FIKOLZA-1660 file (N, C-alpha, C; in steps of 0.1 Angstrom, whole numbers, plus 5000, padded with zeros to 4 digits):
% residues 115
   i   px   py   pz ch aa at
   1 3766 3916 4309  A  G  N
   1 3775 3928 4311  A  G CA
   1 3789 3923 4317  A  G  C
   2 3798 3932 4316  A  E  N
   2 3812 3929 4320  A  E CA
   2 3813 3929 4335  A  E  C
   3 3824 3924 4340  A  S  N
   3 3826 3923 4354  A  S CA
   3 3826 3937 4362  A  S  C
   4 3821 3936 4374  A  G  N
   4 3821 3948 4382  A  G CA
   4 3810 3958 4380  A  G  C
   5 3800 3955 4372  A  L  N
   5 3789 3964 4370  A  L CA
   5 3777 3964 4380  A  L  C
   6 3778 3954 4389  A  G  N
   6 3768 3953 4399  A  G CA
   6 3756 3943 4396  A  G  C
   7 3759 3933 4388  A  K  N
   7 3748 3924 4384  A  K CA
   7 3744 3916 4397  A  K  C
   8 3754 3910 4404  A  S  N
   8 3751 3902 4416  A  S CA
   8 3745 3911 4427  A  S  C
   9 3749 3923 4428  A  T  N
   9 3743 3932 4438  A  T CA
   9 3729 3935 4435  A  T  C
  10 3725 3937 4422  A  L  N
  10 3711 3939 4419  A  L CA
  10 3703 3927 4422  A  L  C
  11 3707 3915 4418  A  I  N
  11 3700 3903 4421  A  I CA
  11 3698 3901 4436  A  I  C
  12 3708 3903 4444  A  N  N
  12 3707 3902 4458  A  N CA
  12 3697 3912 4464  A  N  C
  13 3697 3924 4459  A  S  N
  13 3688 3934 4463  A  S CA
  13 3673 3931 4459  A  S  C
  14 3671 3926 4447  A  L  N
  14 3658 3923 4443  A  L CA
  14 3651 3912 4452  A  L  C
  15 3659 3902 4456  A  F  N
  15 3654 3891 4463  A  F CA
  15 3657 3891 4478  A  F  C
  16 3663 3903 4483  A  L  N
  16 3666 3905 4497  A  L CA
  16 3673 3893 4503  A  L  C
  17 3683 3888 4496  A  T  N
  17 3691 3876 4501  A  T CA
  17 3705 3877 4495  A  T  C
  18 3713 3869 4500  A  D  N
  18 3727 3868 4495  A  D CA
  18 3727 3855 4487  A  D  C
  19 3725 3856 4473  A  L  N
  19 3725 3844 4465  A  L CA
  19 3739 3838 4464  A  L  C
  20 3749 3846 4466  A  Y  N
  20 3763 3841 4465  A  Y CA
  20 3769 3840 4478  A  Y  C
  21 3771 3827 4483  A  S  N
  21 3777 3825 4496  A  S CA
  21 3792 3824 4495  A  S  C
  22 3799 3821 4507  A  K  N
  22 3813 3819 4506  A  K CA
  22 3817 3807 4498  A  K  C
  23 3809 3797 4498  A  D  N
  23 3812 3785 4490  A  D CA
  23 3810 3788 4475  A  D  C
  24 3801 3797 4472  A  Y  N
  24 3798 3801 4458  A  Y CA
  24 3799 3816 4456  A  Y  C
  25 3811 3822 4455  A  P  N
  25 3813 3836 4455  A  P CA
  25 3807 3842 4442  A  P  C
  26 3804 3855 4442  A  G  N
  26 3799 3862 4431  A  G CA
  26 3809 3861 4419  A  G  C
  27 3804 3864 4407  A  P  N
  27 3813 3863 4395  A  P CA
  27 3825 3872 4396  A  P  C
  28 3824 3884 4401  A  S  N
  28 3836 3892 4402  A  S CA
  28 3846 3888 4412  A  S  C
  29 3843 3879 4421  A  Q  N
  29 3852 3874 4431  A  Q CA
  29 3860 3861 4426  A  Q  C
  30 3855 3855 4415  A  R  N
  30 3861 3843 4410  A  R CA
  30 3874 3846 4402  A  R  C
  31 3883 3837 4401  A  I  N
  31 3895 3839 4394  A  I CA
  31 3893 3837 4379  A  I  C
  32 3886 3827 4375  A  K  N
  32 3884 3824 4361  A  K CA
  32 3875 3834 4354  A  K  C
  33 3879 3837 4342  A  K  N
  33 3871 3847 4334  A  K CA
  33 3868 3841 4320  A  K  C
  34 3858 3833 4320  A  T  N
  34 3854 3827 4308  A  T CA
  34 3840 3831 4304  A  T  C
  35 3837 3830 4292  A  V  N
  35 3823 3832 4287  A  V CA
  35 3817 3818 4286  A  V  C
  36 3812 3813 4298  A  Q  N
  36 3806 3800 4299  A  Q CA
  36 3794 3802 4307  A  Q  C
  37 3783 3796 4303  A  V  N
  37 3770 3798 4310  A  V CA
  37 3770 3788 4322  A  V  C
  38 3768 3794 4334  A  E  N
  38 3767 3786 4346  A  E CA
  38 3754 3788 4352  A  E  C
  39 3748 3777 4357  A  Q  N
  39 3734 3777 4362  A  Q CA
  39 3735 3773 4377  A  Q  C
  40 3728 3780 4386  A  S  N
  40 3726 3777 4400  A  S CA
  40 3712 3779 4404  A  S  C
  41 3707 3770 4413  A  K  N
  41 3693 3772 4418  A  K CA
  41 3694 3776 4433  A  K  C
  42 3685 3785 4436  A  V  N
  42 3684 3790 4450  A  V CA
  42 3669 3789 4454  A  V  C
  43 3667 3784 4466  A  L  N
  43 3653 3783 4471  A  L CA
  43 3651 3795 4480  A  L  C
  44 3641 3803 4476  A  I  N
  44 3637 3815 4484  A  I CA
  44 3624 3813 4490  A  I  C
  45 3623 3816 4503  A  K  N
  45 3610 3815 4511  A  K CA
  45 3606 3829 4516  A  K  C
  46 3594 3833 4513  A  E  N
  46 3589 3846 4517  A  E CA
  46 3574 3845 4520  A  E  C
  47 3570 3848 4532  A  G  N
  47 3555 3847 4535  A  G CA
  47 3549 3834 4533  A  G  C
  48 3556 3823 4536  A  G  N
  48 3551 3810 4534  A  G CA
  48 3551 3804 4520  A  G  C
  49 3556 3812 4511  A  V  N
  49 3557 3808 4497  A  V CA
  49 3571 3805 4493  A  V  C
  50 3573 3793 4487  A  Q  N
  50 3586 3789 4483  A  Q CA
  50 3588 3791 4468  A  Q  C
  51 3599 3796 4464  A  L  N
  51 3602 3799 4450  A  L CA
  51 3616 3794 4447  A  L  C
  52 3617 3786 4437  A  T  N
  52 3630 3781 4432  A  T CA
  52 3634 3790 4421  A  T  C
  53 3645 3798 4424  A  L  N
  53 3650 3807 4414  A  L CA
  53 3662 3802 4408  A  L  C
  54 3663 3801 4395  A  T  N
  54 3674 3797 4387  A  T CA
  54 3682 3809 4382  A  T  C
  55 3694 3810 4386  A  I  N
  55 3702 3821 4382  A  I CA
  55 3712 3816 4371  A  I  C
  56 3712 3822 4359  A  V  N
  56 3721 3818 4349  A  V CA
  56 3732 3829 4348  A  V  C
  57 3744 3825 4350  A  D  N
  57 3755 3834 4352  A  D CA
  57 3765 3832 4340  A  D  C
  58 3770 3843 4335  A  T  N
  58 3780 3843 4324  A  T CA
  58 3792 3851 4328  A  T  C
  59 3801 3846 4337  A  P  N
  59 3812 3853 4341  A  P CA
  59 3822 3857 4330  A  P  C
  60 3827 3869 4330  A  G  N
  60 3836 3873 4319  A  G CA
  60 3829 3877 4307  A  G  C
  61 3816 3878 4306  A  F  N
  61 3809 3882 4294  A  F CA
  61 3811 3897 4292  A  F  C
  62 3817 3900 4280  A  G  N
  62 3820 3914 4277  A  G CA
  62 3833 3919 4282  A  G  C
  63 3841 3911 4288  A  D  N
  63 3854 3915 4293  A  D CA
  63 3865 3915 4283  A  D  C
  64 3863 3909 4271  A  A  N
  64 3874 3908 4262  A  A CA
  64 3876 3921 4254  A  A  C
  65 3887 3922 4247  A  V  N
  65 3890 3934 4239  A  V CA
  65 3880 3934 4227  A  V  C
  66 3878 3923 4220  A  D  N
  66 3869 3922 4209  A  D CA
  66 3857 3914 4214  A  D  C
  67 3846 3920 4216  A  N  N
  67 3833 3914 4221  A  N CA
  67 3823 3912 4210  A  N  C
  68 3828 3911 4198  A  S  N
  68 3818 3910 4186  A  S CA
  68 3810 3898 4187  A  S  C
  69 3815 3886 4191  A  N  N
  69 3807 3874 4192  A  N CA
  69 3806 3868 4206  A  N  C
  70 3808 3876 4216  A  C  N
  70 3808 3871 4230  A  C CA
  70 3793 3867 4234  A  C  C
  71 3783 3872 4228  A  W  N
  71 3769 3869 4232  A  W CA
  71 3765 3856 4226  A  W  C
  72 3772 3850 4217  A  Q  N
  72 3767 3837 4211  A  Q CA
  72 3765 3826 4221  A  Q  C
  73 3773 3823 4231  A  P  N
  73 3770 3813 4241  A  P CA
  73 3757 3815 4248  A  P  C
  74 3754 3828 4251  A  V  N
  74 3742 3831 4258  A  V CA
  74 3730 3828 4249  A  V  C
  75 3730 3832 4236  A  I  N
  75 3720 3830 4226  A  I CA
  75 3718 3815 4225  A  I  C
  76 3729 3807 4224  A  N  N
  76 3728 3793 4222  A  N CA
  76 3721 3786 4234  A  N  C
  77 3724 3791 4246  A  Y  N
  77 3718 3786 4258  A  Y CA
  77 3703 3789 4259  A  Y  C
  78 3699 3801 4256  A  I  N
  78 3685 3805 4255  A  I CA
  78 3677 3796 4245  A  I  C
  79 3683 3795 4233  A  D  N
  79 3676 3787 4223  A  D CA
  79 3675 3772 4226  A  D  C
  80 3685 3767 4233  A  S  N
  80 3685 3753 4237  A  S CA
  80 3674 3750 4247  A  S  C
  81 3672 3760 4257  A  K  N
  81 3662 3758 4267  A  K CA
  81 3648 3759 4261  A  K  C
  82 3646 3768 4251  A  C  N
  82 3633 3769 4244  A  C CA
  82 3630 3757 4236  A  C  C
  83 3641 3751 4230  A  E  N
  83 3639 3739 4221  A  E CA
  83 3636 3727 4230  A  E  C
  84 3642 3726 4242  A  D  N
  84 3640 3715 4251  A  D CA
  84 3625 3715 4255  A  D  C
  85 3620 3727 4258  A  F  N
  85 3606 3729 4263  A  F CA
  85 3596 3725 4252  A  F  C
  86 3599 3729 4240  A  L  N
  86 3591 3726 4228  A  L CA
  86 3591 3711 4225  A  L  C
  87 3602 3705 4227  A  N  N
  87 3603 3690 4225  A  N CA
  87 3595 3683 4235  A  N  C
  88 3595 3688 4248  A  A  N
  88 3588 3681 4259  A  A CA
  88 3573 3684 4257  A  A  C
  89 3569 3695 4252  A  E  N
  89 3555 3699 4250  A  E CA
  89 3549 3691 4238  A  E  C
  90 3557 3686 4229  A  S  N
  90 3552 3679 4217  A  S CA
  90 3551 3664 4220  A  S  C
  91 3555 3659 4231  A  R  N
  91 3554 3645 4235  A  R CA
  91 3540 3641 4238  A  R  C
  92 3537 3628 4237  A  V  N
  92 3524 3623 4241  A  V CA
  92 3522 3624 4256  A  V  C
  93 3532 3620 4264  A  N  N
  93 3531 3621 4278  A  N CA
  93 3538 3634 4283  A  N  C
  94 3530 3643 4288  A  R  N
  94 3535 3656 4292  A  R CA
  94 3534 3659 4307  A  R  C
  95 3533 3648 4315  A  R  N
  95 3531 3650 4329  A  R CA
  95 3543 3657 4336  A  R  C
  96 3555 3652 4334  A  S  N
  96 3566 3659 4340  A  S CA
  96 3573 3667 4330  A  S  C
  97 3569 3680 4329  A  M  N
  97 3574 3689 4319  A  M CA
  97 3579 3701 4326  A  M  C
  98 3592 3701 4331  A  P  N
  98 3597 3713 4338  A  P CA
  98 3599 3724 4328  A  P  C
  99 3596 3736 4332  A  D  N
  99 3598 3748 4324  A  D CA
  99 3612 3754 4327  A  D  C
 100 3622 3751 4320  A  N  N
 100 3635 3757 4322  A  N CA
 100 3639 3768 4312  A  N  C
 101 3629 3774 4306  A  R  N
 101 3631 3785 4297  A  R CA
 101 3636 3797 4304  A  R  C
 102 3643 3806 4297  A  V  N
 102 3648 3818 4303  A  V CA
 102 3636 3828 4302  A  V  C
 103 3632 3833 4314  A  H  N
 103 3620 3842 4314  A  H CA
 103 3624 3857 4316  A  H  C
 104 3636 3859 4319  A  C  N
 104 3641 3873 4321  A  C CA
 104 3656 3873 4318  A  C  C
 105 3660 3883 4310  A  C  N
 105 3674 3884 4307  A  C CA
 105 3678 3899 4309  A  C  C
 106 3688 3901 4318  A  L  N
 106 3692 3914 4321  A  L CA
 106 3706 3916 4314  A  L  C
 107 3707 3927 4307  A  Y  N
 107 3720 3931 4301  A  Y CA
 107 3725 3944 4306  A  Y  C
 108 3737 3944 4312  A  F  N
 108 3742 3956 4318  A  F CA
 108 3752 3963 4308  A  F  C
 109 3751 3976 4307  A  I  N
 109 3760 3984 4299  A  I CA
 109 3768 3993 4308  A  I  C
 110 3781 3993 4306  A  A  N
 110 3790 4001 4314  A  A CA
 110 3787 4016 4312  A  A  C
 111 3786 4024 4322  A  P  N
 111 3784 4038 4321  A  P CA
 111 3797 4045 4317  A  P  C
 112 3801 4044 4304  A  S  N
 112 3814 4049 4300  A  S CA
 112 3814 4064 4297  A  S  C
 113 3802 4070 4295  A  G  N
 113 3801 4084 4292  A  G CA
 113 3802 4087 4277  A  G  C
 114 3804 4077 4269  A  H  N
 114 3805 4079 4255  A  H CA
 114 3791 4076 4249  A  H  C
 115 3787 4084 4239  A  G  N
 115 3773 4084 4234  A  G CA
 115 3771 4072 4225  A  G  C
% end
């Protein structure tokens, strides 16, 4: 979704933490507006359970006047992660096979009021 729709706020609310610190501000606080896939890992601890959450961010996605092909970098990223996992799974030695596939993708649509 485009900037300012509350993507970072939703993620922070879901995991009851501030995933974006002063060192790593949220996408809407950054100056650059590119459609480039950025990946960051956050360690979340709750009830003695540790979870490494990987947030894949696409700042500026959908902000252009013509958004007809703006989704292509996201599709390429998802396909490359699935392909990497498939290649690792087809090897003879599969001991260290991290699962870096995209398991959930949220797409935000601006409430413009137009049908």
